[in-house]
Structures are given as C-alpha cells and as structure tokens.
N, C-alpha and C positions, 0 to 999 in steps of 0.2 A: 881735439880731433874726434869726429863723430863717425860711427859706422852706421850707414843709412840704407844701403841697397844691396840686394843679393845678386851675385854673378857666379856662374860655374860651380855648382855644388860639387863637392869632392867625395860624396859618399852615396852609395846605392845607385849612382848613375842616372838620376832623374832630376830634371829641372824643377825649381820652385818658382811659382809665379805669384807676383804681388796681387792678392785678391782684394784687399781693402786697407785703407789707413784711417784709423779712428782715434780721436783724441781722448785721453784719459787723464784728467787733471792737467798737468803741464807737459805730458808726454804724448807724442804722436806715435801710436802703436801700429806697427805694420803687421798685417796678417798674411801669411804666405800659404798658397795652396800647392800641395803635391798631388797632381791628378791621379785619382784612384787610390789615394792614401789618406792624408789627414791635413789639418790646418796647423801651421807652425808659427812660433814667435821666437825672436832671438833672445839669447841669454841676457844681453846688455839691456834690451828694452824691458824685459821682465823685471830685472833688478831695479831699473829706474822707476818703473810704475809702482813697485813695492816700497819705494822711498829709501833705498840703501844709499849711503854716501859713496860707497865703492861697489857699484852694481855688479860688475863682472866678477869680482873677487867673492862677493857675498853669495851669489848663486853657485859659483864653483865650489865653495865650501859646503853648501847644502848638497850639491851633486856628489861630492866625495864621501859625505857621510851616508848617503843612500845610493851609492854607485850602482849596485846590482839592480836596483829598481829603476833608476833614471836612465841608465844606459839603454834600456829598451824603448824609451820614449824620447830619444834625442838623436840628432844627426850632426856631423861635423861638416862645416861649409867654408868656402872662401867668400869673404865680403870685401867690397871695395869701400874704403873710407872716404870722407870728404876731402882728404889730402891726396886722393888718387891712388893710394897704395892699397894692396890687397892683404887682408888679415884673415887668419883662421879663427873661426868662432863656432859656437854651438847654438843650434836651434832646437826648441822643444815642441813636441806635438801638444795638442790641447790637453791630453791626459797628463803629459809631463808638467805642463804649467799648473794644472790642478794639484798635482803632487807637491810641487814646490810651494804653492800657497798653503797647503796643509801643514808642511813642516816649517814654514816661515813664522817667526814670532812678531812680524811687523803688524802694526795696528790696521794697516790698509789691506791685509791679505784677503780677508773674507769679501770685502767690497770689490777688490780687483778680480777675484775668482768669479764673482757674479757677472762682472762686466765682460770678462773673456767668454764665459758660457753663453751670454746673450749674443755676442758677435759671432761666435763659432756656430751656434744653432742657425742663425740667419744665413750664414754662408753655406752651410750644409743643405739647407732648403733650396737655395739657389742652384746648387750642384745637382739636386734631384730633379730639377725642372729643365729638360733639354730644350735648346732653342728650336723654334719652328724652322722647317725647311722652306725654301722659296715656293715649292708646290703647295705646302700647307697654308702659307700666307695667302697665296692667290685663291685657293679653295675657300678659305674663310671669308675673304673679301667678296667673292662671287656669291656665296650663300647669303650674306647680309644684303647685298644689292637685290638679289632675286626675291628674298622675303619681303623687302620693302616695296618693290615696284610691281611685281607680277600680279598681286590681287587687284590693284587699281587698273592694270592693263586689261585683265579679264572682264572686269565690271564695265569698262568703257566700250570694249569691242562687243560684248553681249547686247548692250543697249542700242547699238547701231546696226545689228544684223537684220536682214530682211526676213520676212516670215518664211520664205522658201528655204533660205539657208538654215534657219533655225530647225525646220522640219527635217532637212537632210542630216544635220548634226544629230538630231534626236534619234534618227534611224540607225545611227552607227552604234557599234558596241561601246557601252559606257558613255553614249552620247548625252543621255540625260544628266549624268554626273558632270559632264563638261559644261553644261549650261547652268548648273547651280552656282549661286554666288559663293565666293570663297568664305571659308570659316574665318571668323574674327581672330586676329593674332593675339595670343595670350601675352600680356605684358609680363616681362620677367619680374620676379620679386626684387625689391631693392637690395643691393649688395652692401654689406657692412664694410666700412672703410675706416681705418685708423690713421689719423693725421697727427704727426709729431711737430710741435712748435719748439724750435731750438732757440734758447735764450743764452747769449754769451755776454758776460759782464767782464770788461777789461779795464785795467787801470795802470797808471804810472805816475811818477812825480810831475811830469811836464803837462800832461793833458787831463789829469784827474781820472774820473770814471766815465766810461762809455758803455752803453747798453745796445746790443744788436739783437734783432729778432728775425728769424726766417723759417719757413716751412720747407725750403728746398735743401735736401741733404748735401748736394754737391756744393751749393753756396756756403753751407755751414762749414764743410771741410775746408774750403778755400779760405774762409774768414778766419778760422782757427790757425791755419798755417801762416797767414799774413800776420796775425797778432803775435804768434810765436816768433816769427822772423824779426818783428819790431822789438822783441825783448820785454813785452808787457806781461804782467801777471793777469790771469783770467780764471773764471769759473764757468761751468756749463750747466744749464738746467734744461731738462727735457719734459715738456708737457704734452701728454697724449690725449687726444679727443677722438670720439667715435661718431661717425656720421653714416647716413645711408643714402645711396644714389642708385 
C-alpha cells in the first residue's frame, strides 16, 4: 500500500496544495505548498529517497532522537492511500528535510539534500512572481502592438499629406515634432536562456535498455511516471545549455 496524495490536513487548519512532482532516482517526490508558509514533503517519501528499507520507521526514529528540533518543522496530516483509506502521517518543511539529511547516516543524504534545495528554491521563486491580471495582460499586448505598428503608420501618413495640411500641422503646438520621423526602435539585448535536456535511461529483462531524450519538463515527468508504472529501473541525467535570444 502506498500513501500518495494529501487530503484534509489536520493541523494548523490550512490546506496543502501539490506544487510539483519531481523524480529522484526511483522515487517520485511530491512537494506540497502551504500558502504563505513553506514547502513540505512527507515522511514516507523522505525515507524512501534516502534509501531506508523501512522509510516510515527510520525517519520516525530520527524524529524521536531530535524531537524538540523537528517538532518545529513538521505537521501532522491525513493522507489517503492507494487503498482508499485515510492514514495519519507527518510532513516536514524544507528546513525539516535538511535537518533529517544532516542527522541521517545514509550515503545518499547529501545528494538528496542538494536535490531538495534546488526544487524548493525554484518553487519559492515561482511563488514570488504573482500572475498577471487580465488588465495587465491586455495592457502588455496593446503596448507591443502599438510599438510595432505606430511608427510605420506615422511614416506612411506623413508621406501622403498635402503641403497645406503639413503647414497647418506645423503651426500647431508641437506640430513640428509631430512631423518628425519616429525614433528608431532600440532592439532589446538578447536574453540569456538556460535549456535543460532530460535523458532517461530505462531497462528491464524483457526489453533491454531504452534511452529517451526531451527538453519538455512536462513530457519528462510523464515519461518517468510511465516508466515507474511499468516497473522498470531507470536513471536520469540533466544536461543544461545556455543560449541567447
């Protein structure tokens, strides 16, 4: 039986929302967001990622040895398991996960802590960038259209004006300025873009080894989930390249 999704947290009265699911070795790690608070992971998945044979018990032992410290970085929750039943479990904030890695003697502890830090930092940056309102989206679109079309419009109209109309415009306040050709648009500097190539190598006794490559993060996640459901072993390699556009 697997505990896989959060429902109805029973502490502090605030819902946890699934922010992202990211593969780590053979474990699909769920990261939950408590709005206005922190990012959380479940005790079960922390123990699995660290490679314990009994994940729940191993992390509970660490918690009991450092209870005064870890109580501050954990919450008690109701989880619904794959069997449809609800179970009580513990979730740790990012700092709680780092503390567990610090006290764990597992060889994967440092690597797993680095992985969690990278995911949490990415999610926190996303939280700091509020989504655009409908009015802001419309305003940005109008600005781009005007900047692209208006200079050509002025140039075309000025060329077709009669001499009389030109003189009338020139006599107006700021008329001379209206007749001047538009300033050339400064081309923006190329933006730096980091592209990640995800390489997944999967294998089993029946099909041998298969290699999958994609730059699409959503396809990468779906691919790893599909490989996991098929019971195949796999490894993941990320290759980052930088380009300018």
